C-alpha positions, 0 to 999 in steps of 0.5 A: 509523894502520894496523898494520904501518907500515914505514919505507922509507928517506928520505922519497921523496928529499924536500928535508928528511929529517924529514917529521914535524918539517916537518908540526909546523912547518906545524901550529904556523903554522896554529894561530896563524891562525884560519880559520873557515868562509868567512873563510880569506883571512887564513890563506891569505895568511899561509900562502902567504907562509910557504911562499914563504919556506920553499920559494921554488922553488914558486909559491904562489897565493892564490885569493880568492872571496867577501868573505873566502874564499880557497884556497891553490894550488900546482903543475900544475893538470892533474896529480893534485890533492892536496886538503884544506881550511883551514877548521875545523869549529868557528870557534875563537871561544869566543863563536861556538862556545859554543852547540855546545861549552858552553865560554866559554874559548879552546882551548889552543895546539897542543902538540907532542912528538916522538910526538904533536900535540894542538890545536884543529882538527887532525882537521878538517882541519889535520893532514891539510892540513899532511900533504898540504902537506908531501907535495906539497913532497916530490913537487914536488921530484921534478918530479911534475906534481901540484897542491895545493889547500887550499881554503876553505869545505870543511866542510858548511854548510846555506844554507836561505833560507826556502822558496826554494832554496839558494846555495852556493859553496865554495873547491873550486867556485871552483877547479874553475870556473877550473882544468883538470880534474885527472887524478885527486884525492886527498882528504886527510881523516881517516877510517877507517884504510883507503882510500875510493873511495866517499862518502855524500851529505849533506843538511840538513832544517829542520823548522818548527812554526809557531803564534802568538806570545804573551806569557808574562804571558798564557799563553793568548795563544799558539798553542799555549797556553804557546808551541811551546817547551813542546810541543817534546817530541813534535816531537823524539820524532817526529824520532827515530822517523823517524831510526830508521826511516830508518837501518834502511831505508837500508842500502847493501849492497855499498858502503863507505858507510851512512846516518845522521841526527840533530837538530843544532839546536833554536831558538825565540825570543830569549834577550834577549826571553824574556817572549814566547812565540815562534810558531816552533820549528825543528829542524835535521836532518843526514842522511847519504845512500846511493847512490840516495837520494831527498832529497824522499822523505826530507823527505816521510817526516819531514814525515809523521812530525812532522805525525802527532805534532802532529795530535792534541795541543796542536800540532794548530793549528800548521803543520808544514813540512820544508825541504830543502837537499841538499849533494851526493848520494852518489858513487863512483869505480870500484874499478878506476879507475887512482887506486884501483889506484895507491892500493892499491899505495901502501897495500901499500908503506907498510903491508905489507897491503891496505887493510882493508875498510870498510862503513857509513862515514858521513863525507861530504866534498868528494870528492862535489864532485870526483866530480860533476865527473867526477874519479876520487877517493880519500880517505885520511888520519890518524885523530885522537882527542879530547883527554881534556882538551878535546873541542874539540881532537884528538890525532894520532900524528906517526908516522901523519902521516909515514906518510900524507905518504909515501902522499900523495907516492907517489900524486901522483908515481905515473905513470898517475894 
């Protein structure tokens, strides 16, 4: 939360006076219903039912898409859109998440006190989503022509399929196909303690090193001898060299955003058949892009670096490929757009100072999707910190959630957005 937060009387004439308690109630409900990526329908249905019982004067709609995806929508779709998402970055299932977290136990239930909340999935994105929901109810009680979308499939995923293209349909994509374009959008997502009107882009690269499979009992049957896994070191080192050069050469002066890249996965073989040397080594690379980036040039540079590393060693007989899946390019809203000016004013009213400047921000969200549809968008939200007991869980201050609830309510209720 930004320093100098001021309490400005009742919570914008909301139908309840303690926004913090309402946010915690929503979080307690969300904590009991898993919402992994692409499987948010149960959470959307249960949350819609819970909200209908609590605020029956609002029409809560579950919008389904795909086999198990769903959005929760409410309000006037032609007004300003307050957006967050239901799915969590990790699934919450220890069996599914263990490859990332290294833990086989389930995350602890939500813990809440009068001053802070701690639990699974709060940072991405249950705490901002709950805060947005409470802010929307407050604004709707005042007759604000605004809408709320808690979408499914809001976290980035790669959908590479062999050497073909990509297929991606998120909850926000589905919503924007059917609803009128909102006048502006507010992305409720944690981030730096400031106001963002620019966002970097995101893409996934898959490095594939292909040799010939063999058997462990016949080491020379594989190409290279001993299999590609035994020679993964030069591939990883090459990706890291490329990453360093990419970040250093892709700065974006004069903008809020910056580049980043790194290996997020390394796969080869089957754990249940480790008597065989696999022919294929795959490294998944996530890349944060800046305005003007050329995804194909980025992929080509990585292919050259890995190819050169493999050319004069045991991997020289292997084929090197780099496949590309661009999620979205970087996008920006004009700093003079009405929603940005309104957000600056609301920030000053809440915190008593202008939003602090920020450079080099590397977090990409669905704000890029909204801007791709020509919708002026700002992003702001409460900052989380990792739990000292369990890195799968996040800690947030209730006072910060209250402050952002007031900010969101001001933004969606303001005239001219």
